[in-house]
Each structure stands twice: as structure tokens, then as C-alpha cells.
Predicted model as a PDB file, atoms N, CA, C, CB and O in Angstrom, pLDDT in the B-factor column:
MODEL        1                                                                  
ATOM      1  N   MET A   1     126.315 100.487 123.269  1.00 56.00           N  
ATOM      2  CA  MET A   1     124.906 100.688 122.904  1.00 56.00           C  
ATOM      3  C   MET A   1     124.391 101.975 123.549  1.00 56.00           C  
ATOM      4  CB  MET A   1     124.034  99.466 123.345  1.00 56.00           C  
ATOM      5  O   MET A   1     124.585 102.180 124.747  1.00 56.00           O  
ATOM      6  N   PRO A   2     123.736 102.848 122.771  1.00 70.00           N  
ATOM      7  CA  PRO A   2     123.269 104.117 123.351  1.00 70.00           C  
ATOM      8  C   PRO A   2     122.207 103.890 124.419  1.00 70.00           C  
ATOM      9  CB  PRO A   2     122.711 105.029 122.255  1.00 70.00           C  
ATOM     10  O   PRO A   2     121.474 102.900 124.399  1.00 70.00           O  
ATOM     11  N   GLU A   3     122.147 104.831 125.346  1.00 86.00           N  
ATOM     12  CA  GLU A   3     121.162 104.739 126.432  1.00 86.00           C  
ATOM     13  C   GLU A   3     119.756 104.895 125.861  1.00 86.00           C  
ATOM     14  CB  GLU A   3     121.432 105.820 127.523  1.00 86.00           C  
ATOM     15  O   GLU A   3     119.502 105.748 125.010  1.00 86.00           O  
ATOM     16  N   VAL A   4     118.852 104.052 126.348  1.00 92.00           N  
ATOM     17  CA  VAL A   4     117.459 104.124 125.898  1.00 92.00           C  
ATOM     18  C   VAL A   4     116.723 105.118 126.799  1.00 92.00           C  
ATOM     19  CB  VAL A   4     116.768 102.702 125.931  1.00 92.00           C  
ATOM     20  O   VAL A   4     116.729 104.985 128.023  1.00 92.00           O  
ATOM     21  N   THR A   5     116.096 106.108 126.180  1.00 96.00           N  
ATOM     22  CA  THR A   5     115.330 107.114 126.926  1.00 96.00           C  
ATOM     23  C   THR A   5     113.865 107.008 126.503  1.00 96.00           C  
ATOM     24  CB  THR A   5     115.889 108.567 126.672  1.00 96.00           C  
ATOM     25  O   THR A   5     113.556 106.383 125.489  1.00 96.00           O  
ATOM     26  N   PRO A   6     112.961 107.619 127.279  1.00 97.00           N  
ATOM     27  CA  PRO A   6     111.557 107.622 126.856  1.00 97.00           C  
ATOM     28  C   PRO A   6     111.387 108.184 125.439  1.00 97.00           C  
ATOM     29  CB  PRO A   6     110.715 108.436 127.841  1.00 97.00           C  
ATOM     30  O   PRO A   6     110.543 107.711 124.678  1.00 97.00           O  
ATOM     31  N   THR A   7     112.193 109.196 125.086  1.00 96.00           N  
ATOM     32  CA  THR A   7     112.101 109.786 123.751  1.00 96.00           C  
ATOM     33  C   THR A   7     112.513 108.771 122.681  1.00 96.00           C  
ATOM     34  CB  THR A   7     112.984 111.047 123.659  1.00 96.00           C  
ATOM     35  O   THR A   7     111.891 108.693 121.622  1.00 96.00           O  
ATOM     36  N   THR A   8     113.565 107.996 122.963  1.00 96.00           N  
ATOM     37  CA  THR A   8     114.008 106.953 122.020  1.00 96.00           C  
ATOM     38  C   THR A   8     112.893 105.937 121.805  1.00 96.00           C  
ATOM     39  CB  THR A   8     115.289 106.241 122.541  1.00 96.00           C  
ATOM     40  O   THR A   8     112.602 105.547 120.674  1.00 96.00           O  
ATOM     41  N   ILE A   9     112.276 105.518 122.898  1.00 96.00           N  
ATOM     42  CA  ILE A   9     111.184 104.539 122.819  1.00 96.00           C  
ATOM     43  C   ILE A   9     110.043 105.123 121.994  1.00 96.00           C  
ATOM     44  CB  ILE A   9     110.683 104.140 124.243  1.00 96.00           C  
ATOM     45  O   ILE A   9     109.493 104.450 121.123  1.00 96.00           O  
ATOM     46  N   ALA A  10     109.688 106.381 122.271  1.00 97.00           N  
ATOM     47  CA  ALA A  10     108.602 107.046 121.540  1.00 97.00           C  
ATOM     48  C   ALA A  10     108.914 107.074 120.046  1.00 97.00           C  
ATOM     49  CB  ALA A  10     108.384 108.488 122.069  1.00 97.00           C  
ATOM     50  O   ALA A  10     108.041 106.796 119.223  1.00 97.00           O  
ATOM     51  N   GLU A  11     110.165 107.410 119.692  1.00 96.00           N  
ATOM     52  CA  GLU A  11     110.549 107.473 118.277  1.00 96.00           C  
ATOM     53  C   GLU A  11     110.420 106.104 117.610  1.00 96.00           C  
ATOM     54  CB  GLU A  11     111.990 107.993 118.136  1.00 96.00           C  
ATOM     55  O   GLU A  11     109.959 106.001 116.474  1.00 96.00           O  
ATOM     56  N   ARG A  12     110.830 105.060 118.323  1.00 96.00           N  
ATOM     57  CA  ARG A  12     110.751 103.703 117.757  1.00 96.00           C  
ATOM     58  C   ARG A  12     109.296 103.285 117.548  1.00 96.00           C  
ATOM     59  CB  ARG A  12     111.466 102.688 118.679  1.00 96.00           C  
ATOM     60  O   ARG A  12     108.967 102.645 116.549  1.00 96.00           O  
ATOM     61  N   VAL A  13     108.430 103.649 118.491  1.00 96.00           N  
ATOM     62  CA  VAL A  13     107.011 103.306 118.359  1.00 96.00           C  
ATOM     63  C   VAL A  13     106.416 104.054 117.158  1.00 96.00           C  
ATOM     64  CB  VAL A  13     106.229 103.654 119.670  1.00 96.00           C  
ATOM     65  O   VAL A  13     105.647 103.476 116.390  1.00 96.00           O  
ATOM     66  N   VAL A  14     106.769 105.332 116.995  1.00 95.00           N  
ATOM     67  CA  VAL A  14     106.285 106.109 115.846  1.00 95.00           C  
ATOM     68  C   VAL A  14     106.765 105.463 114.542  1.00 95.00           C  
ATOM     69  CB  VAL A  14     106.773 107.589 115.934  1.00 95.00           C  
ATOM     70  O   VAL A  14     106.000 105.332 113.586  1.00 95.00           O  
ATOM     71  N   GLU A  15     108.050 105.058 114.515  1.00 95.00           N  
ATOM     72  CA  GLU A  15     108.586 104.401 113.311  1.00 95.00           C  
ATOM     73  C   GLU A  15     107.784 103.141 112.998  1.00 95.00           C  
ATOM     74  CB  GLU A  15     110.087 104.048 113.496  1.00 95.00           C  
ATOM     75  O   GLU A  15     107.469 102.876 111.838  1.00 95.00           O  
ATOM     76  N   ALA A  16     107.455 102.365 114.029  1.00 95.00           N  
ATOM     77  CA  ALA A  16     106.687 101.128 113.829  1.00 95.00           C  
ATOM     78  C   ALA A  16     105.280 101.434 113.315  1.00 95.00           C  
ATOM     79  CB  ALA A  16     106.605 100.326 115.144  1.00 95.00           C  
ATOM     80  O   ALA A  16     104.747 100.707 112.477  1.00 95.00           O  
ATOM     81  N   ILE A  17     104.680 102.520 113.827  1.00 92.00           N  
ATOM     82  CA  ILE A  17     103.338 102.910 113.368  1.00 92.00           C  
ATOM     83  C   ILE A  17     103.407 103.344 111.898  1.00 92.00           C  
ATOM     84  CB  ILE A  17     102.756 104.065 114.257  1.00 92.00           C  
ATOM     85  O   ILE A  17     102.587 102.925 111.082  1.00 92.00           O  
ATOM     86  N   LEU A  18     104.391 104.186 111.570  1.00 92.00           N  
ATOM     87  CA  LEU A  18     104.518 104.690 110.201  1.00 92.00           C  
ATOM     88  C   LEU A  18     104.871 103.568 109.218  1.00 92.00           C  
ATOM     89  CB  LEU A  18     105.582 105.793 110.141  1.00 92.00           C  
ATOM     90  O   LEU A  18     104.478 103.615 108.053  1.00 92.00           O  
ATOM     91  N   ALA A  19     105.608 102.570 109.687  1.00 94.00           N  
ATOM     92  CA  ALA A  19     105.973 101.426 108.836  1.00 94.00           C  
ATOM     93  C   ALA A  19     104.842 100.387 108.805  1.00 94.00           C  
ATOM     94  CB  ALA A  19     107.286 100.771 109.343  1.00 94.00           C  
ATOM     95  O   ALA A  19     104.973  99.325 108.196  1.00 94.00           O  
ATOM     96  N   GLN A  20     103.737 100.717 109.473  1.00 91.00           N  
ATOM     97  CA  GLN A  20     102.549  99.849 109.546  1.00 91.00           C  
ATOM     98  C   GLN A  20     102.841  98.510 110.214  1.00 91.00           C  
ATOM     99  CB  GLN A  20     101.997  99.605 108.151  1.00 91.00           C  
ATOM    100  O   GLN A  20     102.181  97.510 109.933  1.00 91.00           O  
ATOM    101  N   LYS A  21     103.853  98.499 111.116  1.00 94.00           N  
ATOM    102  CA  LYS A  21     104.120  97.298 111.918  1.00 94.00           C  
ATOM    103  C   LYS A  21     103.164  97.277 113.105  1.00 94.00           C  
ATOM    104  CB  LYS A  21     105.611  97.260 112.404  1.00 94.00           C  
ATOM    105  O   LYS A  21     102.877  96.223 113.673  1.00 94.00           O  
ATOM    106  N   LEU A  22     102.679  98.458 113.467  1.00 94.00           N  
ATOM    107  CA  LEU A  22     101.650  98.583 114.509  1.00 94.00           C  
ATOM    108  C   LEU A  22     100.412  99.157 113.827  1.00 94.00           C  
ATOM    109  CB  LEU A  22     102.134  99.504 115.724  1.00 94.00           C  
ATOM    110  O   LEU A  22     100.461 100.238 113.240  1.00 94.00           O  
ATOM    111  N   ALA A  23      99.320  98.435 113.907  1.00 93.00           N  
ATOM    112  CA  ALA A  23      98.099  98.845 113.221  1.00 93.00           C  
ATOM    113  C   ALA A  23      97.259  99.779 114.086  1.00 93.00           C  
ATOM    114  CB  ALA A  23      97.278  97.621 112.827  1.00 93.00           C  
ATOM    115  O   ALA A  23      97.315  99.702 115.314  1.00 93.00           O  
ATOM    116  N   PRO A  24      96.473 100.671 113.449  1.00 93.00           N  
ATOM    117  CA  PRO A  24      95.546 101.510 114.215  1.00 93.00           C  
ATOM    118  C   PRO A  24      94.629 100.625 115.056  1.00 93.00           C  
ATOM    119  CB  PRO A  24      94.708 102.419 113.270  1.00 93.00           C  
ATOM    120  O   PRO A  24      94.112  99.618 114.573  1.00 93.00           O  
ATOM    121  N   GLY A  25      94.434 101.005 116.305  1.00 94.00           N  
ATOM    122  CA  GLY A  25      93.586 100.228 117.198  1.00 94.00           C  
ATOM    123  C   GLY A  25      94.337  99.134 117.947  1.00 94.00           C  
ATOM    124  O   GLY A  25      93.791  98.512 118.858  1.00 94.00           O  
ATOM    125  N   GLU A  26      95.594  98.899 117.562  1.00 95.00           N  
ATOM    126  CA  GLU A  26      96.386  97.856 118.225  1.00 95.00           C  
ATOM    127  C   GLU A  26      96.761  98.286 119.641  1.00 95.00           C  
ATOM    128  CB  GLU A  26      97.660  97.540 117.410  1.00 95.00           C  
ATOM    129  O   GLU A  26      97.113  99.440 119.883  1.00 95.00           O  
ATOM    130  N   ARG A  27      96.677  97.330 120.574  1.00 96.00           N  
ATOM    131  CA  ARG A  27      97.009  97.608 121.970  1.00 96.00           C  
ATOM    132  C   ARG A  27      98.512  97.575 122.162  1.00 96.00           C  
ATOM    133  CB  ARG A  27      96.327  96.598 122.910  1.00 96.00           C  
ATOM    134  O   ARG A  27      99.200  96.704 121.629  1.00 96.00           O  
ATOM    135  N   LEU A  28      99.018  98.541 122.935  1.00 97.00           N  
ATOM    136  CA  LEU A  28     100.438  98.595 123.260  1.00 97.00           C  
ATOM    137  C   LEU A  28     100.610  98.181 124.717  1.00 97.00           C  
ATOM    138  CB  LEU A  28     101.026 100.023 123.004  1.00 97.00           C  
ATOM    139  O   LEU A  28     100.222  98.916 125.626  1.00 97.00           O  
ATOM    140  N   GLY A  29     101.184  97.022 124.936  1.00 95.00           N  
ATOM    141  CA  GLY A  29     101.382  96.526 126.301  1.00 95.00           C  
ATOM    142  C   GLY A  29     102.622  97.129 126.927  1.00 95.00           C  
ATOM    143  O   GLY A  29     103.717  97.008 126.379  1.00 95.00           O  
ATOM    144  N   GLU A  30     102.459  97.787 128.085  1.00 95.00           N  
ATOM    145  CA  GLU A  30     103.601  98.399 128.775  1.00 95.00           C  
ATOM    146  C   GLU A  30     104.666  97.362 129.106  1.00 95.00           C  
ATOM    147  CB  GLU A  30     103.140  99.100 130.057  1.00 95.00           C  
ATOM    148  O   GLU A  30     105.857  97.595 128.895  1.00 95.00           O  
ATOM    149  N   GLN A  31     104.234  96.219 129.625  1.00 96.00           N  
ATOM    150  CA  GLN A  31     105.189  95.194 130.037  1.00 96.00           C  
ATOM    151  C   GLN A  31     105.982  94.676 128.841  1.00 96.00           C  
ATOM    152  CB  GLN A  31     104.462  94.036 130.733  1.00 96.00           C  
ATOM    153  O   GLN A  31     107.202  94.528 128.912  1.00 96.00           O  
ATOM    154  N   GLN A  32     105.287  94.403 127.749  1.00 96.00           N  
ATOM    155  CA  GLN A  32     105.945  93.885 126.548  1.00 96.00           C  
ATOM    156  C   GLN A  32     106.940  94.903 125.996  1.00 96.00           C  
ATOM    157  CB  GLN A  32     104.900  93.525 125.471  1.00 96.00           C  
ATOM    158  O   GLN A  32     108.061  94.544 125.635  1.00 96.00           O  
ATOM    159  N   LEU A  33     106.536  96.173 125.931  1.00 96.00           N  
ATOM    160  CA  LEU A  33     107.437  97.220 125.441  1.00 96.00           C  
ATOM    161  C   LEU A  33     108.653  97.354 126.363  1.00 96.00           C  
ATOM    162  CB  LEU A  33     106.691  98.574 125.336  1.00 96.00           C  
ATOM    163  O   LEU A  33     109.780  97.512 125.894  1.00 96.00           O  
ATOM    164  N   ALA A  34     108.416  97.291 127.671  1.00 97.00           N  
ATOM    165  CA  ALA A  34     109.511  97.396 128.637  1.00 97.00           C  
ATOM    166  C   ALA A  34     110.523  96.267 128.420  1.00 97.00           C  
ATOM    167  CB  ALA A  34     108.964  97.360 130.084  1.00 97.00           C  
ATOM    168  O   ALA A  34     111.733  96.490 128.451  1.00 97.00           O  
ATOM    169  N   GLU A  35     110.012  95.063 128.203  1.00 96.00           N  
ATOM    170  CA  GLU A  35     110.896  93.914 127.962  1.00 96.00           C  
ATOM    171  C   GLU A  35     111.633  94.073 126.630  1.00 96.00           C  
ATOM    172  CB  GLU A  35     110.085  92.593 127.968  1.00 96.00           C  
ATOM    173  O   GLU A  35     112.827  93.787 126.548  1.00 96.00           O  
ATOM    174  N   ASN A  36     110.934  94.526 125.594  1.00 94.00           N  
ATOM    175  CA  ASN A  36     111.560  94.710 124.273  1.00 94.00           C  
ATOM    176  C   ASN A  36     112.724  95.694 124.330  1.00 94.00           C  
ATOM    177  CB  ASN A  36     110.523  95.198 123.257  1.00 94.00           C  
ATOM    178  O   ASN A  36     113.750  95.487 123.682  1.00 94.00           O  
ATOM    179  N   PHE A  37     112.561  96.772 125.113  1.00 95.00           N  
ATOM    180  CA  PHE A  37     113.588  97.809 125.169  1.00 95.00           C  
ATOM    181  C   PHE A  37     114.551  97.619 126.345  1.00 95.00           C  
ATOM    182  CB  PHE A  37     112.933  99.173 125.260  1.00 95.00           C  
ATOM    183  O   PHE A  37     115.545  98.336 126.459  1.00 95.00           O  
ATOM    184  N   GLY A  38     114.255  96.658 127.213  1.00 96.00           N  
ATOM    185  CA  GLY A  38     115.109  96.434 128.380  1.00 96.00           C  
ATOM    186  C   GLY A  38     115.076  97.592 129.357  1.00 96.00           C  
ATOM    187  O   GLY A  38     116.096  97.953 129.944  1.00 96.00           O  
ATOM    188  N   VAL A  39     113.884  98.177 129.531  1.00 96.00           N  
ATOM    189  CA  VAL A  39     113.716  99.321 130.441  1.00 96.00           C  
ATOM    190  C   VAL A  39     112.545  99.069 131.384  1.00 96.00           C  
ATOM    191  CB  VAL A  39     113.492 100.636 129.642  1.00 96.00           C  
ATOM    192  O   VAL A  39     111.842  98.065 131.271  1.00 96.00           O  
ATOM    193  N   SER A  40     112.351  99.999 132.315  1.00 96.00           N  
ATOM    194  CA  SER A  40     111.237  99.874 133.263  1.00 96.00           C  
ATOM    195  C   SER A  40     109.929 100.298 132.602  1.00 96.00           C  
ATOM    196  CB  SER A  40     111.498 100.726 134.528  1.00 96.00           C  
ATOM    197  O   SER A  40     109.916 101.001 131.592  1.00 96.00           O  
ATOM    198  N   ARG A  41     108.826  99.847 133.206  1.00 96.00           N  
ATOM    199  CA  ARG A  41     107.508 100.251 132.695  1.00 96.00           C  
ATOM    200  C   ARG A  41     107.303 101.750 132.856  1.00 96.00           C  
ATOM    201  CB  ARG A  41     106.386  99.486 133.422  1.00 96.00           C  
ATOM    202  O   ARG A  41     106.556 102.362 132.093  1.00 96.00           O  
ATOM    203  N   THR A  42     107.965 102.344 133.846  1.00 97.00           N  
ATOM    204  CA  THR A  42     107.858 103.793 134.055  1.00 97.00           C  
ATOM    205  C   THR A  42     108.375 104.540 132.830  1.00 97.00           C  
ATOM    206  CB  THR A  42     108.644 104.226 135.319  1.00 97.00           C  
ATOM    207  O   THR A  42     107.762 105.507 132.379  1.00 97.00           O  
ATOM    208  N   MET A  43     109.520 104.080 132.289  1.00 97.00           N  
ATOM    209  CA  MET A  43     110.073 104.730 131.087  1.00 97.00           C  
ATOM    210  C   MET A  43     109.138 104.552 129.906  1.00 97.00           C  
ATOM    211  CB  MET A  43     111.465 104.160 130.746  1.00 97.00           C  
ATOM    212  O   MET A  43     108.950 105.473 129.110  1.00 97.00           O  
ATOM    213  N   VAL A  44     108.554 103.371 129.792  1.00 97.00           N  
ATOM    214  CA  VAL A  44     107.604 103.108 128.698  1.00 97.00           C  
ATOM    215  C   VAL A  44     106.403 104.033 128.838  1.00 97.00           C  
ATOM    216  CB  VAL A  44     107.146 101.616 128.698  1.00 97.00           C  
ATOM    217  O   VAL A  44     105.931 104.605 127.855  1.00 97.00           O  
ATOM    218  N   ARG A  45     105.911 104.177 130.070  1.00 97.00           N  
ATOM    219  CA  ARG A  45     104.755 105.041 130.314  1.00 97.00           C  
ATOM    220  C   ARG A  45     105.074 106.485 129.916  1.00 97.00           C  
ATOM    221  CB  ARG A  45     104.332 104.973 131.801  1.00 97.00           C  
ATOM    222  O   ARG A  45     104.241 107.162 129.314  1.00 97.00           O  
ATOM    223  N   GLU A  46     106.286 106.958 130.253  1.00 97.00           N  
ATOM    224  CA  GLU A  46     106.686 108.321 129.875  1.00 97.00           C  
ATOM    225  C   GLU A  46     106.688 108.469 128.352  1.00 97.00           C  
ATOM    226  CB  GLU A  46     108.090 108.661 130.451  1.00 97.00           C  
ATOM    227  O   GLU A  46     106.239 109.485 127.820  1.00 97.00           O  
ATOM    228  N   ALA A  47     107.198 107.445 127.653  1.00 98.00           N  
ATOM    229  CA  ALA A  47     107.233 107.473 126.186  1.00 98.00           C  
ATOM    230  C   ALA A  47     105.811 107.519 125.628  1.00 98.00           C  
ATOM    231  CB  ALA A  47     107.993 106.236 125.629  1.00 98.00           C  
ATOM    232  O   ALA A  47     105.521 108.280 124.705  1.00 98.00           O  
ATOM    233  N   LEU A  48     104.927 106.696 126.197  1.00 97.00           N  
ATOM    234  CA  LEU A  48     103.544 106.653 125.716  1.00 97.00           C  
ATOM    235  C   LEU A  48     102.827 107.976 125.974  1.00 97.00           C  
ATOM    236  CB  LEU A  48     102.782 105.503 126.387  1.00 97.00           C  
ATOM    237  O   LEU A  48     101.988 108.401 125.180  1.00 97.00           O  
ATOM    238  N   MET A  49     103.164 108.624 127.092  1.00 97.00           N  
ATOM    239  CA  MET A  49     102.544 109.932 127.371  1.00 97.00           C  
ATOM    240  C   MET A  49     103.023 110.975 126.354  1.00 97.00           C  
ATOM    241  CB  MET A  49     102.876 110.400 128.821  1.00 97.00           C  
ATOM    242  O   MET A  49     102.252 111.844 125.949  1.00 97.00           O  
ATOM    243  N   GLN A  50     104.294 110.889 125.943  1.00 97.00           N  
ATOM    244  CA  GLN A  50     104.796 111.793 124.894  1.00 97.00           C  
ATOM    245  C   GLN A  50     104.007 111.558 123.602  1.00 97.00           C  
ATOM    246  CB  GLN A  50     106.332 111.572 124.650  1.00 97.00           C  
ATOM    247  O   GLN A  50     103.612 112.505 122.920  1.00 97.00           O  
ATOM    248  N   LEU A  51     103.786 110.285 123.281  1.00 97.00           N  
ATOM    249  CA  LEU A  51     103.061 109.945 122.054  1.00 97.00           C  
ATOM    250  C   LEU A  51     101.598 110.348 122.134  1.00 97.00           C  
ATOM    251  CB  LEU A  51     103.168 108.454 121.774  1.00 97.00           C  
ATOM    252  O   LEU A  51     100.992 110.725 121.131  1.00 97.00           O  
ATOM    253  N   GLN A  52     101.031 110.266 123.341  1.00 96.00           N  
ATOM    254  CA  GLN A  52      99.636 110.691 123.528  1.00 96.00           C  
ATOM    255  C   GLN A  52      99.539 112.192 123.256  1.00 96.00           C  
ATOM    256  CB  GLN A  52      99.128 110.352 124.977  1.00 96.00           C  
ATOM    257  O   GLN A  52      98.601 112.650 122.605  1.00 96.00           O  
ATOM    258  N   ALA A  53     100.503 112.949 123.753  1.00 96.00           N  
ATOM    259  CA  ALA A  53     100.507 114.402 123.552  1.00 96.00           C  
ATOM    260  C   ALA A  53     100.624 114.744 122.064  1.00 96.00           C  
ATOM    261  CB  ALA A  53     101.666 115.054 124.341  1.00 96.00           C  
ATOM    262  O   ALA A  53     100.115 115.773 121.620  1.00 96.00           O  
ATOM    263  N   ARG A  54     101.294 113.880 121.297  1.00 95.00           N  
ATOM    264  CA  ARG A  54     101.473 114.105 119.856  1.00 95.00           C  
ATOM    265  C   ARG A  54     100.361 113.470 119.027  1.00 95.00           C  
ATOM    266  CB  ARG A  54     102.819 113.555 119.406  1.00 95.00           C  
ATOM    267  O   ARG A  54     100.339 113.616 117.805  1.00 95.00           O  
ATOM    268  N   GLY A  55      99.437 112.767 119.683  1.00 94.00           N  
ATOM    269  CA  GLY A  55      98.287 112.216 118.979  1.00 94.00           C  
ATOM    270  C   GLY A  55      98.504 110.864 118.306  1.00 94.00           C  
ATOM    271  O   GLY A  55      97.690 110.449 117.481  1.00 94.00           O  
ATOM    272  N   PHE A  56      99.599 110.166 118.651  1.00 94.00           N  
ATOM    273  CA  PHE A  56      99.858 108.857 118.041  1.00 94.00           C  
ATOM    274  C   PHE A  56      99.172 107.714 118.773  1.00 94.00           C  
ATOM    275  CB  PHE A  56     101.340 108.597 117.995  1.00 94.00           C  
ATOM    276  O   PHE A  56      98.798 106.709 118.168  1.00 94.00           O  
ATOM    277  N   VAL A  57      99.009 107.877 120.084  1.00 96.00           N  
ATOM    278  CA  VAL A  57      98.363 106.829 120.878  1.00 96.00           C  
ATOM    279  C   VAL A  57      97.328 107.456 121.802  1.00 96.00           C  
ATOM    280  CB  VAL A  57      99.410 106.026 121.698  1.00 96.00           C  
ATOM    281  O   VAL A  57      97.347 108.659 122.061  1.00 96.00           O  
ATOM    282  N   ALA A  58      96.431 106.616 122.289  1.00 96.00           N  
ATOM    283  CA  ALA A  58      95.418 107.066 123.244  1.00 96.00           C  
ATOM    284  C   ALA A  58      95.379 106.046 124.370  1.00 96.00           C  
ATOM    285  CB  ALA A  58      94.000 107.230 122.564  1.00 96.00           C  
ATOM    286  O   ALA A  58      95.679 104.869 124.168  1.00 96.00           O  
ATOM    287  N   VAL A  59      95.009 106.503 125.550  1.00 94.00           N  
ATOM    288  CA  VAL A  59      94.892 105.593 126.687  1.00 94.00           C  
ATOM    289  C   VAL A  59      93.417 105.462 127.023  1.00 94.00           C  
ATOM    290  CB  VAL A  59      95.715 106.102 127.926  1.00 94.00           C  
ATOM    291  O   VAL A  59      92.674 106.444 127.011  1.00 94.00           O  
ATOM    292  N   GLN A  60      93.004 104.248 127.321  1.00 93.00           N  
ATOM    293  CA  GLN A  60      91.627 104.001 127.749  1.00 93.00           C  
ATOM    294  C   GLN A  60      91.700 103.434 129.154  1.00 93.00           C  
ATOM    295  CB  GLN A  60      90.866 103.022 126.766  1.00 93.00           C  
ATOM    296  O   GLN A  60      92.430 102.475 129.406  1.00 93.00           O  
ATOM    297  N   SER A  61      90.940 104.029 130.075  1.00 92.00           N  
ATOM    298  CA  SER A  61      91.065 103.607 131.456  1.00 92.00           C  
ATOM    299  C   SER A  61      90.781 102.120 131.620  1.00 92.00           C  
ATOM    300  CB  SER A  61      90.132 104.412 132.331  1.00 92.00           C  
ATOM    301  O   SER A  61      89.813 101.582 131.082  1.00 92.00           O  
ATOM    302  N   ARG A  62      91.638 101.493 132.362  1.00 92.00           N  
ATOM    303  CA  ARG A  62      91.601 100.055 132.683  1.00 92.00           C  
ATOM    304  C   ARG A  62      91.721  99.138 131.464  1.00 92.00           C  
ATOM    305  CB  ARG A  62      90.322  99.738 133.403  1.00 92.00           C  
ATOM    306  O   ARG A  62      91.550  97.925 131.588  1.00 92.00           O  
ATOM    307  N   ARG A  63      92.012  99.701 130.291  1.00 94.00           N  
ATOM    308  CA  ARG A  63      92.185  98.864 129.098  1.00 94.00           C  
ATOM    309  C   ARG A  63      93.591  98.957 128.540  1.00 94.00           C  
ATOM    310  CB  ARG A  63      91.187  99.261 128.026  1.00 94.00           C  
ATOM    311  O   ARG A  63      94.099  98.001 127.954  1.00 94.00           O  
ATOM    312  N   GLY A  64      94.223 100.111 128.722  1.00 95.00           N  
ATOM    313  CA  GLY A  64      95.592 100.253 128.246  1.00 95.00           C  
ATOM    314  C   GLY A  64      95.748 101.276 127.142  1.00 95.00           C  
ATOM    315  O   GLY A  64      94.876 102.111 126.904  1.00 95.00           O  
ATOM    316  N   TRP A  65      96.889 101.185 126.473  1.00 96.00           N  
ATOM    317  CA  TRP A  65      97.278 102.129 125.429  1.00 96.00           C  
ATOM    318  C   TRP A  65      96.986 101.533 124.065  1.00 96.00           C  
ATOM    319  CB  TRP A  65      98.769 102.501 125.548  1.00 96.00           C  
ATOM    320  O   TRP A  65      97.160 100.334 123.849  1.00 96.00           O  
ATOM    321  N   PHE A  66      96.539 102.380 123.145  1.00 96.00           N  
ATOM    322  CA  PHE A  66      96.194 101.912 121.807  1.00 96.00           C  
ATOM    323  C   PHE A  66      96.723 102.878 120.756  1.00 96.00           C  
ATOM    324  CB  PHE A  66      94.671 101.748 121.664  1.00 96.00           C  
ATOM    325  O   PHE A  66      96.809 104.084 120.990  1.00 96.00           O  
ATOM    326  N   VAL A  67      97.078 102.332 119.592  1.00 96.00           N  
ATOM    327  CA  VAL A  67      97.495 103.154 118.454  1.00 96.00           C  
ATOM    328  C   VAL A  67      96.250 103.867 117.929  1.00 96.00           C  
ATOM    329  CB  VAL A  67      98.183 102.282 117.322  1.00 96.00           C  
ATOM    330  O   VAL A  67      95.200 103.248 117.756  1.00 96.00           O  
ATOM    331  N   VAL A  68      96.373 105.166 117.679  1.00 93.00           N  
ATOM    332  CA  VAL A  68      95.257 105.982 117.194  1.00 93.00           C  
ATOM    333  C   VAL A  68      95.101 105.794 115.693  1.00 93.00           C  
ATOM    334  CB  VAL A  68      95.474 107.480 117.533  1.00 93.00           C  
ATOM    335  O   VAL A  68      96.086 105.647 114.969  1.00 93.00           O  
ATOM    336  N   GLU A  69      93.864 105.801 115.238  1.00 80.00           N  
ATOM    337  CA  GLU A  69      93.565 105.742 113.790  1.00 80.00           C  
ATOM    338  C   GLU A  69      93.755 107.161 113.255  1.00 80.00           C  
ATOM    339  CB  GLU A  69      92.077 105.195 113.498  1.00 80.00           C  
ATOM    340  O   GLU A  69      92.986 108.055 113.605  1.00 80.00           O  
ATOM    341  N   PRO A  70      94.774 107.383 112.407  1.00 64.00           N  
ATOM    342  CA  PRO A  70      94.979 108.754 111.923  1.00 64.00           C  
ATOM    343  C   PRO A  70      93.941 109.147 110.877  1.00 64.00           C  
ATOM    344  CB  PRO A  70      96.382 108.903 111.338  1.00 64.00           C  
ATOM    345  O   PRO A  70      93.416 108.298 110.157  1.00 64.00           O  
ATOM    346  N   SER A  71      93.658 110.427 110.805  1.00 60.00           N  
ATOM    347  CA  SER A  71      92.787 110.902 109.729  1.00 60.00           C  
ATOM    348  C   SER A  71      93.617 110.869 108.446  1.00 60.00           C  
ATOM    349  CB  SER A  71      92.220 112.361 110.026  1.00 60.00           C  
ATOM    350  O   SER A  71      94.839 110.736 108.511  1.00 60.00           O  
ATOM    351  N   ALA A  72      92.986 110.986 107.302  1.00 58.00           N  
ATOM    352  CA  ALA A  72      93.719 110.960 106.024  1.00 58.00           C  
ATOM    353  C   ALA A  72      94.761 112.064 105.983  1.00 58.00           C  
ATOM    354  CB  ALA A  72      92.749 111.107 104.834  1.00 58.00           C  
ATOM    355  O   ALA A  72      95.857 111.880 105.453  1.00 58.00           O  
ATOM    356  N   GLU A  73      94.410 113.216 106.548  1.00 63.00           N  
ATOM    357  CA  GLU A  73      95.347 114.341 106.539  1.00 63.00           C  
ATOM    358  C   GLU A  73      96.551 114.059 107.422  1.00 63.00           C  
ATOM    359  CB  GLU A  73      94.650 115.620 106.998  1.00 63.00           C  
ATOM    360  O   GLU A  73      97.686 114.342 107.038  1.00 63.00           O  
ATOM    361  N   GLU A  74      96.308 113.498 108.618  1.00 54.00           N  
ATOM    362  CA  GLU A  74      97.403 113.182 109.534  1.00 54.00           C  
ATOM    363  C   GLU A  74      98.319 112.114 108.939  1.00 54.00           C  
ATOM    364  CB  GLU A  74      96.849 112.711 110.890  1.00 54.00           C  
ATOM    365  O   GLU A  74      99.533 112.143 109.143  1.00 54.00           O  
ATOM    366  N   ALA A  75      97.737 111.186 108.212  1.00 54.00           N  
ATOM    367  CA  ALA A  75      98.517 110.096 107.627  1.00 54.00           C  
ATOM    368  C   ALA A  75      99.545 110.636 106.612  1.00 54.00           C  
ATOM    369  CB  ALA A  75      97.574 109.073 106.945  1.00 54.00           C  
ATOM    370  O   ALA A  75     100.617 110.057 106.433  1.00 54.00           O  
ATOM    371  N   ARG A  76      99.200 111.744 105.960  1.00 58.00           N  
ATOM    372  CA  ARG A  76     100.124 112.369 105.013  1.00 58.00           C  
ATOM    373  C   ARG A  76     101.211 113.058 105.781  1.00 58.00           C  
ATOM    374  CB  ARG A  76      99.401 113.365 104.087  1.00 58.00           C  
ATOM    375  O   ARG A  76     102.105 113.655 105.182  1.00 58.00           O  
TER     376      ARG A  76                                                      
ENDMDL                                                                          
END                                                                             
């Protein structure tokens, strides 16, 4: 099985968003993602920060990570 990296996790989350398995506004739990991928929360956090930089997710202080609602143009 290939090694799971923050980039791999980020790609899988993007795939889930694009496949509409993760809805805009949906909360992304670090612990749940870490368990799903069998990695530490630190790796999940790195992946989420990559996605934040690309505009796929946003972080809200003391609330967690959320899927961003894309504009019509971004959705294309």
C-alpha cells in the first residue's frame, strides 16, 4: 500500500468534494479524517492547510474546518 502523505489526503478530500460526497459547508473533523486514513492529526492538518491555500476549505477559529461553497465559476 502506498505511503499516505498530506498531499494524498488533500487529493482524496478534493475528489470527495468534486464527487459531491462532501457538501459545501460540511465540517471536516481532523480526528475522523486521521482515523479514515490511518495517519496522525498533524498530517491531516497539513493536508487541510494545503486545501485552504487552494480555496477548497476554510478554518473557523474554535469551530474547525469546513468545505467552502464554490462560486459558479470555481465549480466549473
